C-alpha positions as CSV (number, residue, x, y, z in Angstrom):
1,X,-1.5,9.7,0.3
2,X,0.9,12.7,0.2
3,X,4.2,13.6,-1.2
4,X,7.0,13.4,1.3
5,X,7.0,16.7,3.3
6,X,3.7,17.9,1.9
7,X,0.4,18.7,3.6
8,X,-1.4,15.7,5.2
9,X,-4.2,14.5,2.9
10,X,-6.5,11.5,3.3
11,X,-7.8,9.4,0.4
12,X,-10.5,6.8,0.4
13,X,-9.8,3.5,-1.4
14,X,-10.4,-0.2,-1.6
15,X,-7.8,-2.9,-1.9
16,X,-7.3,-6.1,-3.7
17,X,-4.7,-8.9,-3.3
18,X,-2.5,-9.3,-6.4
19,X,0.3,-11.7,-5.4
20,X,2.7,-12.8,-2.6
21,X,6.2,-14.1,-2.9
22,X,9.0,-15.1,-0.5
23,X,12.3,-13.3,-0.9
24,X,14.8,-14.7,1.6
25,X,13.7,-13.7,5.1
26,X,10.9,-11.5,3.7
27,X,7.4,-12.1,2.3
28,X,6.4,-9.4,-0.3
29,X,2.7,-8.9,-0.6
30,X,1.4,-6.9,-3.6
31,X,-1.9,-5.1,-3.4
32,X,-4.0,-3.2,-5.9
33,X,-5.4,0.1,-4.8
34,X,-8.7,1.4,-6.2
35,X,-10.3,4.8,-5.8
36,X,-13.7,4.9,-4.1
37,X,-16.5,6.5,-6.0
38,X,-16.1,10.2,-6.2
39,X,-12.5,10.1,-5.0
40,X,-9.4,11.3,-6.8
41,X,-5.8,10.3,-6.1
42,X,-3.0,12.9,-6.5
43,X,-2.7,13.7,-10.1
44,X,1.0,12.9,-10.2
45,X,0.2,9.2,-9.4
46,X,-0.2,7.4,-12.7
47,X,-0.6,3.7,-11.7
48,X,-0.5,3.3,-7.9
49,X,-0.1,-0.1,-6.2
50,X,1.2,-1.2,-2.8
51,X,4.0,-3.4,-1.6
52,X,3.7,-4.7,1.9
53,X,6.9,-6.3,3.3
54,X,6.5,-8.8,6.1
55,X,8.8,-11.1,8.0
56,X,8.2,-14.8,7.7
57,X,6.2,-14.7,11.0
58,X,3.7,-12.4,9.2
59,X,4.6,-9.2,11.0
60,X,4.4,-6.2,8.7
61,X,7.7,-4.4,8.5
62,X,7.1,-1.8,5.8
63,X,4.3,-0.5,3.5
64,X,5.5,1.1,0.3
65,X,3.4,3.0,-2.2
66,X,4.5,2.3,-5.7
67,X,3.7,4.1,-8.9
68,X,4.0,2.2,-12.2
69,X,5.7,-0.6,-10.2
70,X,8.4,1.5,-8.6
71,X,9.0,3.4,-5.4
72,X,7.7,6.9,-5.7
73,X,7.7,10.3,-3.8
74,X,4.4,9.6,-2.2
75,X,3.7,8.0,1.2
76,X,0.6,6.9,3.1
77,X,-0.9,8.6,6.1
78,X,-1.2,6.8,9.4
79,X,-4.9,6.0,8.9
80,X,-4.3,4.8,5.3
81,X,-1.5,2.5,6.6
82,X,-3.9,1.2,9.3
83,X,-6.4,0.4,6.6
84,X,-3.8,-1.5,4.6
85,X,-2.6,-3.4,7.7
86,X,-6.1,-4.4,8.6
87,X,-6.7,-5.6,5.0
88,X,-3.6,-7.8,5.0
89,X,-4.4,-9.3,8.4
90,X,-8.0,-10.1,7.4
91,X,-7.6,-11.2,3.7
92,X,-4.1,-12.4,3.1
93,X,-2.7,-15.7,4.3
94,X,0.7,-15.0,5.6
């Protein structure tokens, strides 16, 4: 996770499924994000979570990092996004 425009920094985390809902032509998947042992998230993140937006065919369109339930100034790295995509494909029925 990194602030937009900031230096690239990888974080280790696990994920958990929270909920899924259909919104018109989109399926919103909400995930919990949990630090791995010994890992620290950026100190500006208070309560991070993830919104994965898919089309109704199950294709991931966007992955958004939320803080306290809202969009924030942080984004995921490519490898963090890949981890999230793999989790959704393996553990969430879309």
